[in-house]
C-alpha positions in Angstrom: -58.0 46.7 18.4 -57.2 44.8 21.7 -54.7 42.0 20.9 -52.7 40.0 23.4 -49.4 38.4 22.4 -48.3 35.9 21.4 -51.0 35.9 18.7 -51.8 32.9 16.6 -52.7 32.6 12.9 -56.4 33.3 13.6 -55.4 36.7 15.0 -53.1 37.3 12.1 -55.9 36.7 9.7 -58.2 39.0 11.7 -55.8 41.9 11.0 -54.3 41.0 7.6 -56.4 40.6 4.5 -54.2 37.7 3.2 -55.6 34.2 2.9 -54.2 30.8 2.0 -52.1 30.1 0.1 -50.5 33.5 0.6 -50.4 34.0 4.4 -46.7 34.1 5.3 -47.0 34.9 9.1 -47.6 31.9 11.4 -47.8 33.9 14.6 -46.9 37.2 16.1 -44.8 36.9 19.3 -44.7 40.6 20.3 -45.9 43.9 18.9 -45.7 47.5 19.9 -48.3 48.8 17.4 -46.9 51.2 14.8 -43.4 50.7 16.3 -42.0 47.2 16.3 -43.0 43.6 15.6 -41.6 40.1 16.1 -43.3 37.3 14.2 -42.6 33.9 12.9 -43.1 31.9 9.8 -43.1 28.1 10.0 -41.8 26.9 6.6 -44.0 23.9 5.7 -41.9 21.3 3.9 -45.0 20.3 2.0 -45.4 23.7 0.3 -46.2 23.3 -3.4 -43.6 25.8 -4.4 -40.8 23.5 -3.3 -41.6 21.2 -6.2 -40.2 23.8 -8.5 -37.8 25.9 -6.4 -35.6 23.8 -6.6 -36.6 20.1 -6.7 -33.2 18.8 -5.9 -32.3 21.6 -3.4 -35.6 23.3 -2.2 -35.2 26.8 -0.7 -37.8 29.4 0.1 -37.8 32.1 -2.6 -36.4 35.4 -1.6 -39.5 37.2 -2.8 -41.6 35.1 -0.4 -39.2 36.1 2.4 -39.7 39.7 1.5 -43.4 39.3 1.4 -43.4 37.6 4.9 -41.5 40.6 6.3 -43.9 43.0 4.6 -46.9 41.1 6.1 -45.3 41.2 9.6 -44.6 44.9 9.4 -48.1 45.6 7.9 -49.6 43.7 10.9 -47.8 46.0 13.2 -49.2 49.1 11.5 -52.7 47.8 10.9 -53.1 46.5 14.4 -52.1 49.9 15.7 -54.5 51.8 13.6 -57.4 49.4 13.7 -58.8 50.7 10.4 -61.2 48.0 9.1 -60.6 47.2 5.4 -57.2 48.8 5.2 -54.4 47.1 3.3 -50.6 47.7 3.4 -49.5 47.5 -0.2 -45.8 46.9 -0.7 -44.5 49.8 -2.9 -40.7 49.5 -2.5 -37.8 47.5 -1.3 -34.5 49.2 -0.8 -31.1 47.9 0.3 -32.3 44.3 0.2 -29.6 41.7 1.1 -30.0 37.9 1.2 -27.5 36.3 3.4 -28.7 32.7 4.1 -31.0 30.3 2.4 -34.2 29.3 4.2 -34.9 25.6 4.0 -38.1 23.6 4.3 -39.0 22.8 7.9 -37.2 25.9 9.4 -38.9 28.6 11.4 -38.1 32.2 10.3 -38.1 35.0 12.8 -39.5 38.1 11.2 -38.7 41.5 12.8 -39.8 44.9 11.7 -39.2 48.4 13.1 -41.4 51.1 11.7 -39.3 54.2 11.1 -41.9 56.3 9.4 -45.7 56.1 9.6 -47.6 58.9 7.9 -51.3 58.9 7.2 -50.8 56.7 4.1 -47.0 56.0 3.7 -45.1 53.6 6.0 -41.4 52.8 6.0 -40.0 49.8 7.9 -36.5 48.3 8.5 -37.0 44.5 8.4 -34.8 41.5 9.1 -35.4 37.8 8.8 -33.4 35.3 10.8 -33.2 31.5 11.4 -31.4 30.4 14.6 -29.9 33.8 15.0 -28.4 33.9 11.5 -29.6 36.8 9.2 -31.3 35.4 6.1 -32.6 38.7 4.6 -32.9 42.4 5.5 -34.2 45.5 3.7 -35.9 48.8 4.0 -39.5 48.4 2.8 -42.1 50.9 1.9 -45.9 50.5 2.0 -48.9 52.6 1.2 -52.0 52.1 3.3 -55.2 52.1 1.3 -58.5 50.3 1.0 -58.8 47.7 -1.8 -61.0 50.1 -3.7 -58.2 52.8 -3.7 -55.5 50.5 -5.0 
């Protein structure tokens, strides 16, 4: 797959199987396939989830932040392998730490370093930041499969 960076949302959707309302990567700034990725998520203040999490103090849920990191790291692996119809299913999150809330209107920088990439199993060290402040970090594990194998 021949991708130039930065890559916009249309390129992200050409690699990832996710669609609205569950695409959590706005653009990919740089990527060394199967090694490292830097992406961004623009946190839309109009997201429906802010009406319930929490109405008087809206924050992006930590689980969504972890999903955004997983999507960025999966992009890195899937773009490198170019296997049509392959999905990176999140199978584990270790050592997760949440350090700072993400607020509506902010842009989150998503970084992932692939530390292991076997034929089916992938492990990545991921970190999310806003304006240089760490929001979340973890070690994530994914299994690569087709939707039929899952």
